[in-house]
Each structure stands twice: as C-alpha cells, then as structure tokens.
C-alpha positions as a printed NumPy array, in Angstrom:
array([[ -43.416,    5.189, -134.939],
       [ -40.783,    5.059, -132.201],
       [ -41.801,    3.864, -128.76 ],
       [ -40.887,    7.244, -127.248],
       [ -43.215,    9.024, -129.7  ],
       [ -45.968,    6.522, -128.939],
       [ -45.559,    7.11 , -125.188],
       [ -45.746,   10.885, -125.65 ],
       [ -48.829,   10.559, -127.87 ],
       [ -50.575,    8.379, -125.285],
       [ -49.586,   10.617, -122.367],
       [ -47.696,    7.867, -120.564],
       [ -44.093,    7.582, -119.459],
       [ -41.517,    5.833, -121.616],
       [ -41.017,    3.223, -118.895],
       [ -44.706,    2.344, -118.945],
       [ -44.671,    2.054, -122.741],
       [ -41.576,   -0.17 , -122.546],
       [ -43.256,   -2.377, -119.956],
       [ -46.353,   -2.624, -122.177],
       [ -44.15 ,   -3.542, -125.151],
       [ -42.423,   -6.289, -123.161],
       [ -45.799,   -7.619, -121.936],
       [ -47.166,   -7.686, -125.471],
       [ -49.783,   -4.989, -124.907],
       [ -48.142,   -2.863, -127.601],
       [ -47.343,   -4.533, -130.925],
       [ -43.995,   -3.719, -132.517],
       [ -40.434,   -4.855, -133.083],
       [ -36.92 ,   -3.923, -132.028],
       [ -34.343,   -3.005, -134.669],
       [ -30.679,   -4.073, -134.261],
       [ -29.731,   -0.608, -132.967],
       [ -32.105,   -1.151, -130.04 ],
       [ -34.825,    1.241, -131.153],
       [ -38.333,   -0.095, -130.632],
       [ -40.787,    0.566, -133.451],
       [ -44.505,    0.401, -132.684],
       [ -46.492,   -1.128, -135.556],
       [ -50.002,   -0.354, -134.358],
       [ -51.699,    1.974, -136.832],
       [ -54.409,    3.142, -134.43 ],
       [ -52.894,    3.436, -130.974],
       [ -55.321,    2.484, -128.253],
       [ -56.145,    5.557, -126.162],
       [ -55.537,    4.643, -122.592],
       [ -58.46 ,    5.65 , -120.439],
       [ -57.269,    8.462, -118.269],
       [ -58.727,    9.637, -115.013],
       [ -57.553,   13.232, -114.684],
       [ -57.585,   15.092, -111.378],
       [ -56.995,   18.772, -110.771],
       [ -55.246,   19.762, -107.542],
       [ -55.504,   23.384, -106.395],
       [ -54.144,   24.657, -103.076],
       [ -53.762,   27.909, -101.2  ],
       [ -52.053,   28.387,  -97.859],
       [ -54.792,   30.188,  -95.932],
       [ -58.533,   30.815,  -96.009],
       [ -57.833,   34.48 ,  -96.767],
       [ -56.935,   33.34 , -100.283],
       [ -60.135,   31.323, -100.889],
       [ -61.031,   33.432, -103.962],
       [ -57.628,   32.639, -105.466],
       [ -58.328,   28.945, -104.849],
       [ -61.49 ,   29.14 , -106.959],
       [ -59.703,   31.066, -109.723],
       [ -56.831,   28.564, -109.674],
       [ -59.242,   25.642, -110.065],
       [ -61.031,   27.44 , -112.9  ],
       [ -57.76 ,   28.123, -114.749],
       [ -56.782,   24.454, -114.417],
       [ -60.205,   23.342, -115.673],
       [ -59.84 ,   25.562, -118.731],
       [ -56.332,   24.209, -119.335],
       [ -57.618,   20.632, -119.202],
       [ -60.486,   21.459, -121.556],
       [ -58.071,   22.922, -124.103],
       [ -55.823,   19.847, -123.815],
       [ -58.83 ,   17.537, -124.297],
       [ -58.678,   15.976, -120.832],
       [ -61.849,   14.751, -119.209],
       [ -61.573,   15.955, -115.604],
       [ -62.901,   13.342, -113.208],
       [ -61.937,   15.01 , -109.948],
       [ -61.275,   18.551, -108.713],
       [ -59.471,   18.68 , -105.379],
       [ -59.284,   22.047, -103.58 ],
       [ -57.362,   22.364, -100.352],
       [ -56.501,   25.134,  -97.918],
       [ -53.258,   24.169,  -96.198],
       [ -49.585,   25.024,  -96.08 ],
       [ -47.383,   23.475,  -98.754],
       [ -44.912,   22.584,  -96.012],
       [ -47.537,   20.564,  -94.118],
       [ -47.137,   16.879,  -94.987],
       [ -50.454,   15.752,  -93.489],
       [ -52.92 ,   17.262,  -95.95 ],
       [ -55.828,   14.774,  -96.058],
       [ -57.135,   15.689,  -99.523],
       [ -53.686,   15.444, -101.122],
       [ -52.953,   12.164,  -99.364],
       [ -56.225,   10.627, -100.57 ],
       [ -55.465,   11.838, -104.105],
       [ -52.   ,   10.254, -103.991],
       [ -53.434,    6.974, -102.674],
       [ -56.058,    6.775, -105.442],
       [ -54.174,    4.807, -108.097],
       [ -57.1  ,    5.052, -110.519],
       [ -56.102,    8.705, -111.081],
       [ -53.622,    8.56 , -113.958],
       [ -52.879,   12.275, -114.338],
       [ -52.736,   15.045, -111.731],
       [ -52.7  ,   18.595, -113.087],
       [ -51.292,   21.396, -110.909],
       [ -50.58 ,   25.044, -111.682],
       [ -47.109,   25.21 , -110.088],
       [ -44.926,   22.554, -108.45 ],
       [ -45.221,   24.26 , -105.076],
       [ -49.013,   23.967, -105.201],
       [ -48.546,   20.193, -104.873],
       [ -45.689,   20.239, -102.382],
       [ -42.913,   22.563, -101.29 ],
       [ -40.41 ,   19.743, -100.804],
       [ -39.961,   16.328, -102.388],
       [ -41.666,   16.972, -105.729],
       [ -39.169,   14.722, -107.535],
       [ -39.936,   11.847, -105.145],
       [ -43.647,   12.061, -105.858],
       [ -43.016,   12.449, -109.591],
       [ -40.738,    9.376, -109.615],
       [ -43.29 ,    7.276, -107.756],
       [ -45.999,    8.369, -110.177],
       [ -43.889,    7.454, -113.211],
       [ -43.188,    3.994, -111.778],
       [ -46.944,    3.522, -111.367],
       [ -47.607,    4.717, -114.931],
       [ -49.123,    7.971, -113.669],
       [ -48.226,   11.556, -114.558],
       [ -48.002,   14.862, -112.703],
       [ -48.507,   17.686, -115.169],
       [ -47.278,   21.121, -114.105],
       [ -48.957,   23.882, -116.112],
       [ -46.457,   26.659, -115.27 ],
       [ -43.022,   25.143, -114.639],
       [ -40.204,   27.319, -113.309],
       [ -38.41 ,   29.361, -115.958],
       [ -34.961,   28.312, -114.788],
       [ -33.245,   26.284, -112.101],
       [ -32.113,   29.361, -110.159],
       [ -35.688,   30.522, -109.696],
       [ -36.665,   27.073, -108.486],
       [ -33.661,   26.859, -106.146],
       [ -34.397,   30.269, -104.618],
       [ -38.045,   29.308, -104.096],
       [ -36.952,   26.109, -102.324],
       [ -34.529,   28.049, -100.11 ],
       [ -37.254,   30.534,  -99.166],
       [ -39.583,   27.624,  -98.376],
       [ -37.008,   25.997,  -96.099],
       [ -36.419,   29.234,  -94.2  ],
       [ -40.169,   29.805,  -93.922],
       [ -40.728,   26.257,  -92.635],
       [ -38.085,   26.546,  -89.941],
       [ -39.285,   29.991,  -88.877],
       [ -42.866,   28.723,  -88.642],
       [ -41.755,   25.806,  -86.48 ],
       [ -39.563,   28.01 ,  -84.307],
       [ -42.234,   30.656,  -83.7  ],
       [ -44.91 ,   27.98 ,  -83.334],
       [ -42.853,   26.333,  -80.581],
       [ -42.361,   29.675,  -78.864],
       [ -46.082,   30.389,  -79.027],
       [ -46.88 ,   26.937,  -77.626],
       [ -44.35 ,   27.463,  -74.827],
       [ -45.885,   30.85 ,  -73.93 ],
       [ -49.388,   29.348,  -73.891],
       [ -48.236,   26.483,  -71.666],
       [ -46.505,   28.893,  -69.277],
       [ -49.643,   31.046,  -69.125],
       [ -51.864,   28.037,  -68.326],
       [ -49.431,   26.892,  -65.613],
       [ -49.41 ,   30.389,  -64.075],
       [ -53.211,   30.523,  -64.095],
       [ -53.452,   27.111,  -62.432],
       [ -50.907,   28.125,  -59.787],
       [ -52.838,   31.344,  -59.141],
       [ -56.069,   29.36 ,  -58.678],
       [ -54.357,   26.945,  -56.252],
       [ -52.965,   29.802,  -54.166],
       [ -56.338,   31.526,  -53.977]])
C-alpha cells in the first residue's frame, strides 16, 4: 500500500508517516518513481488520545454547549475514537486567552482534537494551529467544514468586524466608567 494510504488509514499526516518511514518505524521501500510502498501487512494502530473541544460565546448558550459536546461524542463513537477528554468552554472565539483551549493545545499527548466547526476552535489563525499540529503529528478534525471558500471568507470578515466593534465599544465603556469614577471622586473631595 502507498504511504499516503497508510497515513490516511492510521489517521496521521503524510509528513508524520514519511518521518516514520525514514526513521525505520514503518517498513517499506521506495520505487524508482519516488513512490513509497509500505510492506507491513498489519499496520500498527497508533494509540490516539482524542479530545473533544466545544465552545459557545456566552453563558446564555450553555444548553447549546451541552448539545454540541453530545453531538461530538456521538460522532467520535461512530468513527471508533476513544474519547479521552471533553473540553467545554464559554468564551468568545476572538479571545486569545482561553485557559481551557490553551491547556488543550499545550497537551502534546492529545493526538486528535475534534471540533464541530472551525470557528468553535478559533475565529482567526486556524491554519496556523492546524500547521503546528501537523508538524507535531497531531490532527484537528472539523466535523462540519465550510461548504465553500466564499462562506468561510464572509464568516471571517464578519468576525473581524465584530472583533473591532467589540474592542471599540469596550474602550468607550471603559472610558465612560473611568470618567464616572473620576467625577464621583471629585464630588467627594468638594463635599
């Protein structure tokens, strides 16, 4: 079987399979055309630690968070994955300091992260995270990918506008609060 087929069967990236072939972990040979043929009859199933990541943006959507995690669990069961970790988080997808996501990304023993949509993991920089995972021999599996690039591009544009509006109005709110506190302190000093 070709190395690419072997990688797909094992649920690993082609780069990881190539590295394993070069290290001698996978037995096979390379034909003159450059194609690598794996000779192992019974491929060794790599032990996978699968994590589910579910996220909603506010506590008002807590019920949706539970349903999202349940749908992902059912998906993993159908695919034959043994789920080792279920991570549920209530935070904005624009926020880059989500403690549960950061701890999941740091845990290199997790070999596969299953998410419902790309934006559940992060609004921006999905390709960066995906590239880093593939270099580490890990996989991000998106259950419902975008139907087309236009849909994905429009969602990213809406996210950017939302992020800037949230920052702008958040700064205005903070400025109003600061002005109010200053006025109250001045009123106390005058009295």
